mmCIF file as gemmi writes it, N, C-alpha and C atoms, coordinates in Angstrom:
data_model
loop_
_atom_site.group_PDB
_atom_site.id
_atom_site.type_symbol
_atom_site.label_atom_id
_atom_site.label_alt_id
_atom_site.label_comp_id
_atom_site.label_asym_id
_atom_site.label_entity_id
_atom_site.label_seq_id
_atom_site.pdbx_PDB_ins_code
_atom_site.Cartn_x
_atom_site.Cartn_y
_atom_site.Cartn_z
_atom_site.occupancy
_atom_site.B_iso_or_equiv
_atom_site.pdbx_formal_charge
_atom_site.auth_seq_id
_atom_site.auth_asym_id
_atom_site.pdbx_PDB_model_num
ATOM 1 N N . MET Axp A 1 ? 28.502 24.306 11.18 1 0 ? 1 A 1
ATOM 2 C CA . MET Axp A 1 ? 28.041 24.861 12.427 1 0 ? 1 A 1
ATOM 3 C C . MET Axp A 1 ? 26.966 23.929 13.007 1 0 ? 1 A 1
ATOM 4 N N . ALA Axp A 2 ? 27.088 23.589 14.25 1 0 ? 2 A 1
ATOM 5 C CA . ALA Axp A 2 ? 26.144 22.704 14.917 1 0 ? 2 A 1
ATOM 6 C C . ALA Axp A 2 ? 24.917 23.499 15.369 1 0 ? 2 A 1
ATOM 7 N N . THR Axp A 3 ? 23.752 22.874 15.261 1 0 ? 3 A 1
ATOM 8 C CA . THR Axp A 3 ? 22.511 23.521 15.667 1 0 ? 3 A 1
ATOM 9 C C . THR Axp A 3 ? 21.891 22.719 16.805 1 0 ? 3 A 1
ATOM 10 N N . ASP Axp A 4 ? 21.515 23.407 17.861 1 0 ? 4 A 1
ATOM 11 C CA . ASP Axp A 4 ? 20.843 22.761 18.981 1 0 ? 4 A 1
ATOM 12 C C . ASP Axp A 4 ? 19.341 22.853 18.737 1 0 ? 4 A 1
ATOM 13 N N . TYR Axp A 5 ? 18.75 21.727 18.32 1 0 ? 5 A 1
ATOM 14 C CA . TYR Axp A 5 ? 17.333 21.718 17.985 1 0 ? 5 A 1
ATOM 15 C C . TYR Axp A 5 ? 16.442 21.687 19.226 1 0 ? 5 A 1
ATOM 16 N N . ASP Axp A 6 ? 17.013 21.375 20.383 1 0 ? 6 A 1
ATOM 17 C CA . ASP Axp A 6 ? 16.231 21.342 21.608 1 0 ? 6 A 1
ATOM 18 C C . ASP Axp A 6 ? 16.117 22.71 22.267 1 0 ? 6 A 1
ATOM 19 N N . ALA Axp A 7 ? 16.937 23.654 21.828 1 0 ? 7 A 1
ATOM 20 C CA . ALA Axp A 7 ? 16.911 24.99 22.424 1 0 ? 7 A 1
ATOM 21 C C . ALA Axp A 7 ? 15.635 25.718 22.013 1 0 ? 7 A 1
ATOM 22 N N . PRO Axp A 8 ? 15.048 26.513 22.92 1 0 ? 8 A 1
ATOM 23 C CA . PRO Axp A 8 ? 13.829 27.256 22.553 1 0 ? 8 A 1
ATOM 24 C C . PRO Axp A 8 ? 14.129 28.276 21.465 1 0 ? 8 A 1
ATOM 25 N N . ARG Axp A 9 ? 13.174 28.45 20.58 1 0 ? 9 A 1
ATOM 26 C CA . ARG Axp A 9 ? 13.331 29.408 19.476 1 0 ? 9 A 1
ATOM 27 C C . ARG Axp A 9 ? 12.827 30.773 19.91 1 0 ? 9 A 1
ATOM 28 N N . LYS Axp A 10 ? 13.579 31.78 19.558 1 0 ? 10 A 1
ATOM 29 C CA . LYS Axp A 10 ? 13.166 33.149 19.88 1 0 ? 10 A 1
ATOM 30 C C . LYS Axp A 10 ? 13.308 33.987 18.624 1 0 ? 10 A 1
ATOM 31 N N . ASN Axp A 11 ? 12.174 34.463 18.163 1 0 ? 11 A 1
ATOM 32 C CA . ASN Axp A 11 ? 12.152 35.338 16.994 1 0 ? 11 A 1
ATOM 33 C C . ASN Axp A 11 ? 11.433 36.621 17.377 1 0 ? 11 A 1
ATOM 34 N N . ASP Axp A 12 ? 11.708 37.679 16.648 1 0 ? 12 A 1
ATOM 35 C CA . ASP Axp A 12 ? 10.999 38.936 16.875 1 0 ? 12 A 1
ATOM 36 C C . ASP Axp A 12 ? 9.54 38.822 16.446 1 0 ? 12 A 1
ATOM 37 N N . ASP Axp A 13 ? 9.227 37.884 15.557 1 0 ? 13 A 1
ATOM 38 C CA . ASP Axp A 13 ? 7.861 37.723 15.065 1 0 ? 13 A 1
ATOM 39 C C . ASP Axp A 13 ? 6.947 37.111 16.132 1 0 ? 13 A 1
ATOM 40 N N . ASP Axp A 14 ? 7.513 36.483 17.153 1 0 ? 14 A 1
ATOM 41 C CA . ASP Axp A 14 ? 6.722 35.811 18.171 1 0 ? 14 A 1
ATOM 42 C C . ASP Axp A 14 ? 6.215 36.756 19.257 1 0 ? 14 A 1
ATOM 43 N N . THR Axp A 15 ? 6.433 38.052 19.109 1 0 ? 15 A 1
ATOM 44 C CA . THR Axp A 15 ? 6.08 38.979 20.178 1 0 ? 15 A 1
ATOM 45 C C . THR Axp A 15 ? 4.619 39.416 20.132 1 0 ? 15 A 1
ATOM 46 N N . GLU Axp A 16 ? 3.881 39.058 19.078 1 0 ? 16 A 1
ATOM 47 C CA . GLU Axp A 16 ? 2.485 39.456 18.997 1 0 ? 16 A 1
ATOM 48 C C . GLU Axp A 16 ? 1.661 38.696 20.02 1 0 ? 16 A 1
ATOM 49 N N . SER Axp A 17 ? 0.741 39.396 20.632 1 0 ? 17 A 1
ATOM 50 C CA . SER Axp A 17 ? -0.091 38.757 21.634 1 0 ? 17 A 1
ATOM 51 C C . SER Axp A 17 ? -1.294 38.084 20.975 1 0 ? 17 A 1
ATOM 52 N N . ILE Axp A 18 ? -1.99 37.297 21.763 1 0 ? 18 A 1
ATOM 53 C CA . ILE Axp A 18 ? -3.17 36.607 21.269 1 0 ? 18 A 1
ATOM 54 C C . ILE Axp A 18 ? -4.262 37.607 20.905 1 0 ? 18 A 1
ATOM 55 N N . GLU Axp A 19 ? -4.368 38.681 21.658 1 0 ? 19 A 1
ATOM 56 C CA . GLU Axp A 19 ? -5.388 39.687 21.366 1 0 ? 19 A 1
ATOM 57 C C . GLU Axp A 19 ? -5.189 40.297 19.98 1 0 ? 19 A 1
ATOM 58 N N . VAL Axp A 20 ? -3.944 40.555 19.611 1 0 ? 20 A 1
ATOM 59 C CA . VAL Axp A 20 ? -3.662 41.12 18.295 1 0 ? 20 A 1
ATOM 60 C C . VAL Axp A 20 ? -4.032 40.118 17.205 1 0 ? 20 A 1
ATOM 61 N N . LEU Axp A 21 ? -3.732 38.862 17.443 1 0 ? 21 A 1
ATOM 62 C CA . LEU Axp A 21 ? -4.058 37.836 16.461 1 0 ? 21 A 1
ATOM 63 C C . LEU Axp A 21 ? -5.566 37.665 16.321 1 0 ? 21 A 1
ATOM 64 N N . LYS Axp A 22 ? -6.306 37.775 17.428 1 0 ? 22 A 1
ATOM 65 C CA . LYS Axp A 22 ? -7.757 37.67 17.371 1 0 ? 22 A 1
ATOM 66 C C . LYS Axp A 22 ? -8.38 38.841 16.626 1 0 ? 22 A 1
ATOM 67 N N . GLU Axp A 23 ? -7.804 40.019 16.761 1 0 ? 23 A 1
ATOM 68 C CA . GLU Axp A 23 ? -8.327 41.21 16.075 1 0 ? 23 A 1
ATOM 69 C C . GLU Axp A 23 ? -8.155 41.099 14.566 1 0 ? 23 A 1
ATOM 70 N N . ARG Axp A 24 ? -7.103 40.447 14.14 1 0 ? 24 A 1
ATOM 71 C CA . ARG Axp A 24 ? -6.873 40.302 12.712 1 0 ? 24 A 1
ATOM 72 C C . ARG Axp A 24 ? -7.98 39.491 12.048 1 0 ? 24 A 1
ATOM 73 N N . GLY Axp A 25 ? -8.51 38.533 12.741 1 0 ? 25 A 1
ATOM 74 C CA . GLY Axp A 25 ? -9.555 37.701 12.165 1 0 ? 25 A 1
ATOM 75 C C . GLY Axp A 25 ? -8.957 36.505 11.461 1 0 ? 25 A 1
ATOM 76 N N . PRO Axp A 26 ? -9.799 35.757 10.816 1 0 ? 26 A 1
ATOM 77 C CA . PRO Axp A 26 ? -9.312 34.547 10.147 1 0 ? 26 A 1
ATOM 78 C C . PRO Axp A 26 ? -8.454 34.891 8.936 1 0 ? 26 A 1
ATOM 79 N N . GLU Axp A 27 ? -7.525 34.029 8.68 1 0 ? 27 A 1
ATOM 80 C CA . GLU Axp A 27 ? -6.664 34.178 7.508 1 0 ? 27 A 1
ATOM 81 C C . GLU Axp A 27 ? -7.485 33.913 6.249 1 0 ? 27 A 1
ATOM 82 N N . VAL Axp A 28 ? -6.873 34.089 5.11 1 0 ? 28 A 1
ATOM 83 C CA . VAL Axp A 28 ? -7.536 33.817 3.834 1 0 ? 28 A 1
ATOM 84 C C . VAL Axp A 28 ? -7.908 32.346 3.813 1 0 ? 28 A 1
ATOM 85 N N . SER Axp A 29 ? -9.131 32.047 3.399 1 0 ? 29 A 1
ATOM 86 C CA . SER Axp A 29 ? -9.596 30.663 3.425 1 0 ? 29 A 1
ATOM 87 C C . SER Axp A 29 ? -8.796 29.818 2.445 1 0 ? 29 A 1
ATOM 88 N N . SER Axp A 30 ? -8.551 28.61 2.849 1 0 ? 30 A 1
ATOM 89 C CA . SER Axp A 30 ? -7.787 27.709 1.996 1 0 ? 30 A 1
ATOM 90 C C . SER Axp A 30 ? -8.728 26.94 1.083 1 0 ? 30 A 1
ATOM 91 N N . VAL Axp A 31 ? -8.156 26.264 0.13 1 0 ? 31 A 1
ATOM 92 C CA . VAL Axp A 31 ? -8.946 25.486 -0.815 1 0 ? 31 A 1
ATOM 93 C C . VAL Axp A 31 ? -9.656 24.347 -0.093 1 0 ? 31 A 1
ATOM 94 N N . ALA Axp A 32 ? -9.006 23.767 0.89 1 0 ? 32 A 1
ATOM 95 C CA . ALA Axp A 32 ? -9.586 22.625 1.6 1 0 ? 32 A 1
ATOM 96 C C . ALA Axp A 32 ? -10.865 23.017 2.329 1 0 ? 32 A 1
ATOM 97 N N . SER Axp A 33 ? -10.949 24.25 2.82 1 0 ? 33 A 1
ATOM 98 C CA . SER Axp A 33 ? -12.147 24.642 3.541 1 0 ? 33 A 1
ATOM 99 C C . SER Axp A 33 ? -13.297 24.942 2.584 1 0 ? 33 A 1
ATOM 100 N N . ASP Axp A 34 ? -13.007 25.175 1.308 1 0 ? 34 A 1
ATOM 101 C CA . ASP Axp A 34 ? -14.048 25.459 0.337 1 0 ? 34 A 1
ATOM 102 C C . ASP Axp A 34 ? -14.778 24.2 -0.113 1 0 ? 34 A 1
ATOM 103 N N . VAL Axp A 35 ? -14.167 23.044 0.088 1 0 ? 35 A 1
ATOM 104 C CA . VAL Axp A 35 ? -14.75 21.799 -0.352 1 0 ? 35 A 1
ATOM 105 C C . VAL Axp A 35 ? -15.618 21.251 0.769 1 0 ? 35 A 1
ATOM 106 N N . ASP Axp A 36 ? -16.805 20.836 0.417 1 0 ? 36 A 1
ATOM 107 C CA . ASP Axp A 36 ? -17.702 20.278 1.425 1 0 ? 36 A 1
ATOM 108 C C . ASP Axp A 36 ? -17.171 18.954 1.932 1 0 ? 36 A 1
ATOM 109 N N . ALA Axp A 37 ? -17.443 18.667 3.179 1 0 ? 37 A 1
ATOM 110 C CA . ALA Axp A 37 ? -17.001 17.402 3.763 1 0 ? 37 A 1
ATOM 111 C C . ALA Axp A 37 ? -17.714 16.232 3.105 1 0 ? 37 A 1
ATOM 112 N N . GLU Axp A 38 ? -18.93 16.456 2.623 1 0 ? 38 A 1
ATOM 113 C CA . GLU Axp A 38 ? -19.676 15.386 1.98 1 0 ? 38 A 1
ATOM 114 C C . GLU Axp A 38 ? -19.088 15.015 0.624 1 0 ? 38 A 1
ATOM 115 N N . ASP Axp A 39 ? -18.354 15.924 0.013 1 0 ? 39 A 1
ATOM 116 C CA . ASP Axp A 39 ? -17.763 15.655 -1.288 1 0 ? 39 A 1
ATOM 117 C C . ASP Axp A 39 ? -16.545 14.741 -1.185 1 0 ? 39 A 1
ATOM 118 N N . HIS Axp A 40 ? -15.966 14.64 0.009 1 0 ? 40 A 1
ATOM 119 C CA . HIS Axp A 40 ? -14.782 13.807 0.183 1 0 ? 40 A 1
ATOM 120 C C . HIS Axp A 40 ? -15.198 12.37 0.371 1 0 ? 40 A 1
ATOM 121 N N . PHE Axp A 41 ? -14.474 11.484 -0.282 1 0 ? 41 A 1
ATOM 122 C CA . PHE Axp A 41 ? -14.698 10.062 -0.097 1 0 ? 41 A 1
ATOM 123 C C . PHE Axp A 41 ? -13.452 9.5 0.533 1 0 ? 41 A 1
ATOM 124 N N . ASP Axp A 42 ? -13.584 8.97 1.715 1 0 ? 42 A 1
ATOM 125 C CA . ASP Axp A 42 ? -12.454 8.378 2.411 1 0 ? 42 A 1
ATOM 126 C C . ASP Axp A 42 ? -12.306 6.934 1.957 1 0 ? 42 A 1
ATOM 127 N N . SER Axp A 43 ? -11.252 6.664 1.197 1 0 ? 43 A 1
ATOM 128 C CA . SER Axp A 43 ? -11.081 5.322 0.653 1 0 ? 43 A 1
ATOM 129 C C . SER Axp A 43 ? -10.767 4.297 1.728 1 0 ? 43 A 1
ATOM 130 N N . ASN Axp A 44 ? -10.337 4.756 2.893 1 0 ? 44 A 1
ATOM 131 C CA . ASN Axp A 44 ? -10.022 3.836 3.973 1 0 ? 44 A 1
ATOM 132 C C . ASN Axp A 44 ? -11.186 3.679 4.94 1 0 ? 44 A 1
ATOM 133 N N . ALA Axp A 45 ? -12.308 4.297 4.632 1 0 ? 45 A 1
ATOM 134 C CA . ALA Axp A 45 ? -13.442 4.242 5.545 1 0 ? 45 A 1
ATOM 135 C C . ALA Axp A 45 ? -14.051 2.844 5.549 1 0 ? 45 A 1
ATOM 136 N N . ILE Axp A 46 ? -14.401 2.411 6.727 1 0 ? 46 A 1
ATOM 137 C CA . ILE Axp A 46 ? -15.049 1.113 6.882 1 0 ? 46 A 1
ATOM 138 C C . ILE Axp A 46 ? -16.548 1.36 6.917 1 0 ? 46 A 1
ATOM 139 N N . PRO Axp A 47 ? -17.313 0.643 6.114 1 0 ? 47 A 1
ATOM 140 C CA . PRO Axp A 47 ? -18.751 0.862 6.117 1 0 ? 47 A 1
ATOM 141 C C . PRO Axp A 47 ? -19.338 0.544 7.484 1 0 ? 47 A 1
ATOM 142 N N . GLU Axp A 48 ? -20.325 1.315 7.848 1 0 ? 48 A 1
ATOM 143 C CA . GLU Axp A 48 ? -20.943 1.133 9.148 1 0 ? 48 A 1
ATOM 144 C C . GLU Axp A 48 ? -21.835 -0.101 9.125 1 0 ? 48 A 1
ATOM 145 N N . VAL Axp A 49 ? -21.65 -0.956 10.096 1 0 ? 49 A 1
ATOM 146 C CA . VAL Axp A 49 ? -22.431 -2.18 10.184 1 0 ? 49 A 1
ATOM 147 C C . VAL Axp A 49 ? -23.569 -1.935 11.164 1 0 ? 49 A 1
ATOM 148 N N . THR Axp A 50 ? -24.757 -2.226 10.716 1 0 ? 50 A 1
ATOM 149 C CA . THR Axp A 50 ? -25.916 -2.063 11.585 1 0 ? 50 A 1
ATOM 150 C C . THR Axp A 50 ? -26.484 -3.43 11.925 1 0 ? 50 A 1
ATOM 151 N N . GLU Axp A 51 ? -27.402 -3.45 12.849 1 0 ? 51 A 1
ATOM 152 C CA . GLU Axp A 51 ? -27.995 -4.716 13.25 1 0 ? 51 A 1
ATOM 153 C C . GLU Axp A 51 ? -28.9 -5.293 12.17 1 0 ? 51 A 1
ATOM 154 N N . THR Axp A 52 ? -29.298 -4.494 11.204 1 0 ? 52 A 1
ATOM 155 C CA . THR Axp A 52 ? -30.18 -4.985 10.155 1 0 ? 52 A 1
ATOM 156 C C . THR Axp A 52 ? -29.43 -5.724 9.061 1 0 ? 52 A 1
ATOM 157 N N . ASP Axp A 53 ? -28.086 -5.619 9.06 1 0 ? 53 A 1
ATOM 158 C CA . ASP Axp A 53 ? -27.296 -6.327 8.062 1 0 ? 53 A 1
ATOM 159 C C . ASP Axp A 53 ? -27.283 -7.812 8.411 1 0 ? 53 A 1
ATOM 160 N N . ASP Axp A 54 ? -27.757 -8.646 7.491 1 0 ? 54 A 1
ATOM 161 C CA . ASP Axp A 54 ? -27.823 -10.075 7.729 1 0 ? 54 A 1
ATOM 162 C C . ASP Axp A 54 ? -26.709 -10.769 6.959 1 0 ? 54 A 1
ATOM 163 N N . VAL Axp A 55 ? -26.008 -11.633 7.645 1 0 ? 55 A 1
ATOM 164 C CA . VAL Axp A 55 ? -24.967 -12.435 7.025 1 0 ? 55 A 1
ATOM 165 C C . VAL Axp A 55 ? -25.346 -13.891 7.23 1 0 ? 55 A 1
ATOM 166 N N . ILE Axp A 56 ? -25.417 -14.611 6.146 1 0 ? 56 A 1
ATOM 167 C CA . ILE Axp A 56 ? -25.768 -16.023 6.212 1 0 ? 56 A 1
ATOM 168 C C . ILE Axp A 56 ? -24.499 -16.83 6.028 1 0 ? 56 A 1
ATOM 169 N N . VAL Axp A 57 ? -24.159 -17.623 7.023 1 0 ? 57 A 1
ATOM 170 C CA . VAL Axp A 57 ? -22.97 -18.463 6.969 1 0 ? 57 A 1
ATOM 171 C C . VAL Axp A 57 ? -23.414 -19.864 6.568 1 0 ? 57 A 1
ATOM 172 N N . VAL Axp A 58 ? -22.855 -20.329 5.463 1 0 ? 58 A 1
ATOM 173 C CA . VAL Axp A 58 ? -23.192 -21.65 4.943 1 0 ? 58 A 1
ATOM 174 C C . VAL Axp A 58 ? -22.048 -22.586 5.298 1 0 ? 58 A 1
ATOM 175 N N . PRO Axp A 59 ? -22.315 -23.734 5.874 1 0 ? 59 A 1
ATOM 176 C CA . PRO Axp A 59 ? -21.229 -24.664 6.191 1 0 ? 59 A 1
ATOM 177 C C . PRO Axp A 59 ? -20.558 -25.197 4.928 1 0 ? 59 A 1
ATOM 178 N N . LYS Axp A 60 ? -19.352 -25.689 5.096 1 0 ? 60 A 1
ATOM 179 C CA . LYS Axp A 60 ? -18.584 -26.225 3.974 1 0 ? 60 A 1
ATOM 180 C C . LYS Axp A 60 ? -19.343 -27.399 3.346 1 0 ? 60 A 1
ATOM 181 N N . GLN Axp A 61 ? -19.445 -27.372 2.032 1 0 ? 61 A 1
ATOM 182 C CA . GLN Axp A 61 ? -20.161 -28.409 1.29 1 0 ? 61 A 1
ATOM 183 C C . GLN Axp A 61 ? -19.231 -29.592 1.013 1 0 ? 61 A 1
ATOM 184 N N . GLN Axp A 62 ? -19.801 -30.687 0.55 1 0 ? 62 A 1
ATOM 185 C CA . GLN Axp A 62 ? -19 -31.896 0.288 1 0 ? 62 A 1
ATOM 186 C C . GLN Axp A 62 ? -18.043 -31.711 -0.878 1 0 ? 62 A 1
ATOM 187 N N . ASP Axp A 63 ? -18.363 -30.815 -1.81 1 0 ? 63 A 1
ATOM 188 C CA . ASP Axp A 63 ? -17.485 -30.614 -2.96 1 0 ? 63 A 1
ATOM 189 C C . ASP Axp A 63 ? -16.512 -29.453 -2.734 1 0 ? 63 A 1
ATOM 190 N N . GLU Axp A 64 ? -16.297 -29.076 -1.485 1 0 ? 64 A 1
ATOM 191 C CA . GLU Axp A 64 ? -15.387 -27.989 -1.143 1 0 ? 64 A 1
ATOM 192 C C . GLU Axp A 64 ? -14.308 -28.495 -0.196 1 0 ? 64 A 1
ATOM 193 N N . PHE Axp A 65 ? -13.2 -27.739 -0.136 1 0 ? 65 A 1
ATOM 194 C CA . PHE Axp A 65 ? -12.121 -28.068 0.785 1 0 ? 65 A 1
ATOM 195 C C . PHE Axp A 65 ? -11.565 -26.764 1.346 1 0 ? 65 A 1
ATOM 196 N N . THR Axp A 66 ? -10.877 -26.866 2.468 1 0 ? 66 A 1
ATOM 197 C CA . THR Axp A 66 ? -10.226 -25.706 3.073 1 0 ? 66 A 1
ATOM 198 C C . THR Axp A 66 ? -8.742 -25.793 2.775 1 0 ? 66 A 1
ATOM 199 N N . CYS Axp A 67 ? -8.214 -24.748 2.148 1 0 ? 67 A 1
ATOM 200 C CA . CYS Axp A 67 ? -6.794 -24.713 1.818 1 0 ? 67 A 1
ATOM 201 C C . CYS Axp A 67 ? -5.983 -24.648 3.118 1 0 ? 67 A 1
ATOM 202 N N . SER Axp A 68 ? -4.948 -25.457 3.214 1 0 ? 68 A 1
ATOM 203 C CA . SER Axp A 68 ? -4.13 -25.477 4.427 1 0 ? 68 A 1
ATOM 204 C C . SER Axp A 68 ? -3.136 -24.321 4.476 1 0 ? 68 A 1
ATOM 205 N N . GLU Axp A 69 ? -3.032 -23.559 3.408 1 0 ? 69 A 1
ATOM 206 C CA . GLU Axp A 69 ? -2.125 -22.413 3.378 1 0 ? 69 A 1
ATOM 207 C C . GLU Axp A 69 ? -2.862 -21.1 3.663 1 0 ? 69 A 1
ATOM 208 N N . CYS Axp A 70 ? -3.932 -20.832 2.904 1 0 ? 70 A 1
ATOM 209 C CA . CYS Axp A 70 ? -4.649 -19.549 3.045 1 0 ? 70 A 1
ATOM 210 C C . CYS Axp A 70 ? -5.939 -19.69 3.851 1 0 ? 70 A 1
ATOM 211 N N . PHE Axp A 71 ? -6.349 -20.913 4.168 1 0 ? 71 A 1
ATOM 212 C CA . PHE Axp A 71 ? -7.532 -21.215 4.982 1 0 ? 71 A 1
ATOM 213 C C . PHE Axp A 71 ? -8.83 -20.697 4.377 1 0 ? 71 A 1
ATOM 214 N N . ILE Axp A 72 ? -8.882 -20.616 3.058 1 0 ? 72 A 1
ATOM 215 C CA . ILE Axp A 72 ? -10.093 -20.213 2.352 1 0 ? 72 A 1
ATOM 216 C C . ILE Axp A 72 ? -10.79 -21.473 1.857 1 0 ? 72 A 1
ATOM 217 N N . VAL Axp A 73 ? -12.095 -21.52 2.028 1 0 ? 73 A 1
ATOM 218 C CA . VAL Axp A 73 ? -12.874 -22.653 1.538 1 0 ? 73 A 1
ATOM 219 C C . VAL Axp A 73 ? -13.089 -22.455 0.041 1 0 ? 73 A 1
ATOM 220 N N . LYS Axp A 74 ? -12.658 -23.451 -0.744 1 0 ? 74 A 1
ATOM 221 C CA . LYS Axp A 74 ? -12.743 -23.357 -2.205 1 0 ? 74 A 1
ATOM 222 C C . LYS Axp A 74 ? -13.369 -24.613 -2.771 1 0 ? 74 A 1
ATOM 223 N N . HIS Axp A 75 ? -13.825 -24.493 -4.012 1 0 ? 75 A 1
ATOM 224 C CA . HIS Axp A 75 ? -14.413 -25.627 -4.722 1 0 ? 75 A 1
ATOM 225 C C . HIS Axp A 75 ? -13.308 -26.627 -5.031 1 0 ? 75 A 1
ATOM 226 N N . HIS Axp A 76 ? -13.661 -27.908 -5.09 1 0 ? 76 A 1
ATOM 227 C CA . HIS Axp A 76 ? -12.646 -28.951 -5.31 1 0 ? 76 A 1
ATOM 228 C C . HIS Axp A 76 ? -11.915 -28.783 -6.635 1 0 ? 76 A 1
ATOM 229 N N . SER Axp A 77 ? -12.494 -28.055 -7.592 1 0 ? 77 A 1
ATOM 230 C CA . SER Axp A 77 ? -11.799 -27.822 -8.857 1 0 ? 77 A 1
ATOM 231 C C . SER Axp A 77 ? -10.603 -26.88 -8.683 1 0 ? 77 A 1
ATOM 232 N N . GLN Axp A 78 ? -10.535 -26.174 -7.56 1 0 ? 78 A 1
ATOM 233 C CA . GLN Axp A 78 ? -9.415 -25.273 -7.275 1 0 ? 78 A 1
ATOM 234 C C . GLN Axp A 78 ? -8.288 -25.969 -6.51 1 0 ? 78 A 1
ATOM 235 N N . LYS Axp A 79 ? -8.434 -27.253 -6.249 1 0 ? 79 A 1
ATOM 236 C CA . LYS Axp A 79 ? -7.438 -27.991 -5.491 1 0 ? 79 A 1
ATOM 237 C C . LYS Axp A 79 ? -6.237 -28.298 -6.38 1 0 ? 79 A 1
ATOM 238 N N . ALA Axp A 80 ? -5.039 -28.088 -5.847 1 0 ? 80 A 1
ATOM 239 C CA . ALA Axp A 80 ? -3.813 -28.372 -6.596 1 0 ? 80 A 1
ATOM 240 C C . ALA Axp A 80 ? -3.638 -29.879 -6.728 1 0 ? 80 A 1
ATOM 241 N N . LYS Axp A 81 ? -2.881 -30.295 -7.736 1 0 ? 81 A 1
ATOM 242 C CA . LYS Axp A 81 ? -2.666 -31.722 -7.991 1 0 ? 81 A 1
ATOM 243 C C . LYS Axp A 81 ? -1.942 -32.39 -6.818 1 0 ? 81 A 1
ATOM 244 N N . LYS Axp A 82 ? -0.945 -31.696 -6.255 1 0 ? 82 A 1
ATOM 245 C CA . LYS Axp A 82 ? -0.197 -32.231 -5.126 1 0 ? 82 A 1
ATOM 246 C C . LYS Axp A 82 ? -0.681 -31.538 -3.855 1 0 ? 82 A 1
ATOM 247 N N . ASP Axp A 83 ? -0.826 -32.331 -2.818 1 0 ? 83 A 1
ATOM 248 C CA . ASP Axp A 83 ? -1.173 -31.747 -1.523 1 0 ? 83 A 1
ATOM 249 C C . ASP Axp A 83 ? 0.07 -31.103 -0.92 1 0 ? 83 A 1
ATOM 250 N N . GLY Axp A 84 ? -0.177 -30.116 -0.09 1 0 ? 84 A 1
ATOM 251 C CA . GLY Axp A 84 ? 0.922 -29.43 0.565 1 0 ? 84 A 1
ATOM 252 C C . GLY Axp A 84 ? 1.445 -30.21 1.753 1 0 ? 84 A 1
ATOM 253 N N . LYS Axp A 85 ? 2.303 -29.597 2.51 1 0 ? 85 A 1
ATOM 254 C CA . LYS Axp A 85 ? 2.938 -30.233 3.653 1 0 ? 85 A 1
ATOM 255 C C . LYS Axp A 85 ? 1.912 -30.648 4.707 1 0 ? 85 A 1
ATOM 256 N N . TYR Axp A 86 ? 0.864 -29.844 4.874 1 0 ? 86 A 1
ATOM 257 C CA . TYR Axp A 86 ? -0.114 -30.094 5.925 1 0 ? 86 A 1
ATOM 258 C C . TYR Axp A 86 ? -1.48 -30.495 5.402 1 0 ? 86 A 1
ATOM 259 N N . GLY Axp A 87 ? -1.652 -30.7 4.134 1 0 ? 87 A 1
ATOM 260 C CA . GLY Axp A 87 ? -2.939 -31.121 3.598 1 0 ? 87 A 1
ATOM 261 C C . GLY Axp A 87 ? -3.214 -30.502 2.26 1 0 ? 87 A 1
ATOM 262 N N . ALA Axp A 88 ? -4.516 -30.382 1.936 1 0 ? 88 A 1
ATOM 263 C CA . ALA Axp A 88 ? -4.941 -29.88 0.636 1 0 ? 88 A 1
ATOM 264 C C . ALA Axp A 88 ? -4.565 -28.404 0.47 1 0 ? 88 A 1
ATOM 265 N N . VAL Axp A 89 ? -4.085 -28.075 -0.724 1 0 ? 89 A 1
ATOM 266 C CA . VAL Axp A 89 ? -3.662 -26.705 -1.047 1 0 ? 89 A 1
ATOM 267 C C . VAL Axp A 89 ? -4.356 -26.267 -2.32 1 0 ? 89 A 1
ATOM 268 N N . CYS Axp A 90 ? -4.785 -25.012 -2.381 1 0 ? 90 A 1
ATOM 269 C CA . CYS Axp A 90 ? -5.422 -24.493 -3.592 1 0 ? 90 A 1
ATOM 270 C C . CYS Axp A 90 ? -4.364 -24.183 -4.642 1 0 ? 90 A 1
ATOM 271 N N . VAL Axp A 91 ? -4.801 -24.015 -5.877 1 0 ? 91 A 1
ATOM 272 C CA . VAL Axp A 91 ? -3.853 -23.767 -6.971 1 0 ? 91 A 1
ATOM 273 C C . VAL Axp A 91 ? -3.162 -22.417 -6.803 1 0 ? 91 A 1
ATOM 274 N N . ASP Axp A 92 ? -3.814 -21.456 -6.153 1 0 ? 92 A 1
ATOM 275 C CA . ASP Axp A 92 ? -3.171 -20.153 -5.946 1 0 ? 92 A 1
ATOM 276 C C . ASP Axp A 92 ? -1.989 -20.274 -5 1 0 ? 92 A 1
ATOM 277 N N . CYS Axp A 93 ? -2.122 -21.048 -3.933 1 0 ? 93 A 1
ATOM 278 C CA . CYS Axp A 93 ? -1.047 -21.197 -2.966 1 0 ? 93 A 1
ATOM 279 C C . CYS Axp A 93 ? 0.025 -22.178 -3.436 1 0 ? 93 A 1
ATOM 280 N N . ALA Axp A 94 ? -0.316 -23.07 -4.352 1 0 ? 94 A 1
ATOM 281 C CA . ALA Axp A 94 ? 0.646 -24.059 -4.839 1 0 ? 94 A 1
ATOM 282 C C . ALA Axp A 94 ? 1.689 -23.426 -5.732 1 0 ? 94 A 1
ATOM 283 N N . ASN Axp A 95 ? 1.385 -22.287 -6.329 1 0 ? 95 A 1
ATOM 284 C CA . ASN Axp A 95 ? 2.341 -21.638 -7.231 1 0 ? 95 A 1
ATOM 285 C C . ASN Axp A 95 ? 3.415 -20.93 -6.49 1 0 ? 95 A 1
């Protein structure tokens, strides 16, 4: 049997008015509402950056190189034996 999901739904349960629902009051509290918001740790939350946070950018040193694959500045001891297609490559990208 085919079902038309775009058709409006009509049930006998939908006949209650808003006033009746308001008189009932809140439903039984759920577990989620019992937990404080401060107790939750959002693992995807980005820490708030303030103007007092200082970041010191140090220029590339003579014993460092920039990997042409991942563009990370690394110590020369991390340089692969063979250079890549476009220049120096780190050992992580060479594998």
